[in-house]
N, C-alpha and C positions, 0 to 999 in steps of 0.2 A: 504493500499499499504505500503510495507516494504521500509524504507529509508536506503540508503547506507551511514552509518556513516563515513566511510573513505572519501567519496566524500564531505561531509559537512566539514570535517577537511581540505581537500585541498581547498575548497571554501574560508575557513577563512584564510588560509595561503595566497592565491592569493590576498585577500583583503589587507593583511598586506604588501605584496610585492608592490601592487599598490600604497599604501600610501607611502612607502619608495621611490618609483620612482617619485611620485608627489612632495613630500616635502624634499627629500634628496638633499644635495648639494655636498657632497664629491664625487669626480669622481670615486674613487675606490669602494665606497659603491654602487654607482649607477650601476657600472659594475657587482657587486655581485648580486644586486637585479635583473638585467636582466638575469643573469645566472639562478638564482633561478626561474625566470618566465619560462624559457625554460625547466628546470627540472619538474616544476609543470605541464607543458603541457604534458610531457611524462607520469607522474604518473597518471594524470587525464584520459588519453586515456585508461590506463590499469585498473584503480581502480573504474571507474564510468561507468554508462550506456549511457553517453552522446555520440551523434554521432560527426563526424568530424566538422560539422558546429557549433554544440553547444560548442565543445571544443574551436573553433576559437573565438566564442563570449565570452567564459569564459576568454580567454587570451587577449582580446582586451584591450589596455592600456587606462587608464582614466587620465584626467587632474584635478580631484577633489577628495575629500575624498570619498572612497568607502562606499556606504550606500545602504540598500535595496530599491527597486523600489516599487511604489504604483500602484496597479491595482484595478479598481472599477467595480462592476457587479450589474446589475439591476435584482431583483427577482420580476417578475410579475406573480401573481397566479390568476387563474379563476377556482373555484371549486377545483378539484383535479388535475388540469392541470397547467403547467408552461410554460412560454414563452421562446423559444429558437430561435436563429438565425443560419443560415447555412453559414459558411465561404466560400468564393470564393477560397481561397488559397488551402484548403485541403478537402472541402466538409463535414467537421465535424461540429457539432453543439455545441453551447455554450450559456450561458446567455449573453445578450447584455452588452458590456463593453470593457474596454481597459485601456491603460495607463492613469494615472492622469496627467493632464497638468498643468504647472506652470501658475499662474495668475488666476486660477479658484478654487473654493472650491470642496471638494469631492462630495457634493450634485450636484453642477453644472456640474461637470464632468460626473456623472453617467447619469444625464438627457440628456446631450448632446449625449452620446453614445446610449442611448435608442432611441433618435430621429434619429441619423445617421444610426444606424444598423438595427432598426426595424420599423422606420417610425412613432413612437408614441410620442405625447407629454404626459408628465407625471408629477407625483408629488411624491417626496420622503416622505415616511411615517416614516421610522425609520431604523437605522442601525441594521442588524441582526447578523452579524458575521464578524470577522477579522481572516483570516486563514494565517498561515505562510507557504509559499510554501516549505520551507525545511522540514516541518513536513508531507506534503501531496503530493507534486509532485515536487521533487527536479529537478532543471533546472540549466542552466549555470549561472543565476543570481538569487538572492534571492528576492522574492516578498512578500509584505504584501497585501493580497487580501481582500478588503472591499466589503461586500455584503449587498446591501440596499433593503428593501422592497419598491416597487414602485407601485402606482396606475396609470393606463392608463386613460388619459382623452379623446383624440381623435387622429385621424391620420390613415394612412394606409401604408403598406409596399410598398416600391419601390426599385427595384433592384439598387444597388449602387456599389461603388468601393470595398467595403469590404464583403458584404453579398449578397447571391442570393435567400434567403427565410427567412421567419419568420413564426413560427407556434407554437401553443400550444400542448404540449405532456402530457399524463398522467404521473404523478410522478412515477408510477410503471412500465412504459413502455417508457423509454428514448431511444432516437436514439444513434448512435455512437457519443460520445462526444469527444471534443478536450480537452484532459486531462491536457495539459499545461495551459488551461484557467480555467477549472473547472472540478472537478470530480463528479461522481454520488453521492458519500458520501456527498460532500460539498452542492450540490443542495438539496438533501433530508433533510439534517440537517437544512438548511435554511428554507425550507418549514415547517418542524416540529416546528421550533422556532416561525415562523410567526403564524402558526395555533394555537399553544398553548400560544401565547403571552408571551413567556418566555423571560428571560433576554438575553441581547447580549452575544454571545460566542466569546471568544478570545482564539484561538488555533493555 
């Protein structure tokens, strides 16, 4: 996937403006930061592939130092198949996962997501990869995506608030993926890393 470098520059500028609005004290400086925020919104609409909702998310003010968000994903393999869940929101498929939550470790987070979205209790085997969304699937926010190899113990899928199906797919015949959550390249790389018992990838 080709990444829009101009959009990444705008993303960084927006982070600096957010920091200025959060930590600035001078009234005139705050007004200038707010004007820059409006101008960045106009530029972002023209220079990026973000839709109007994503631009709105991009411009949403923060009250803390801007920093990348953490996303965790469970990679469960069975032979040459991989476990995916289908989102109720858009009907697309993804590895079980979501935002990392404060108060729990990355391992606890990914096992919670595996249980909530796929219905399975599991065990984390190891960290396979950390991907930077700016390099793979540019969005309104920057994410560090942590992919964990997980073994399923027991359980069964139940329809829930987030997902309407869980199914194993051949690694070479994946369904329509939710690309903001994970790309085909990311899933296949994680599967290869796991199968080859290779070192963790950070990309």
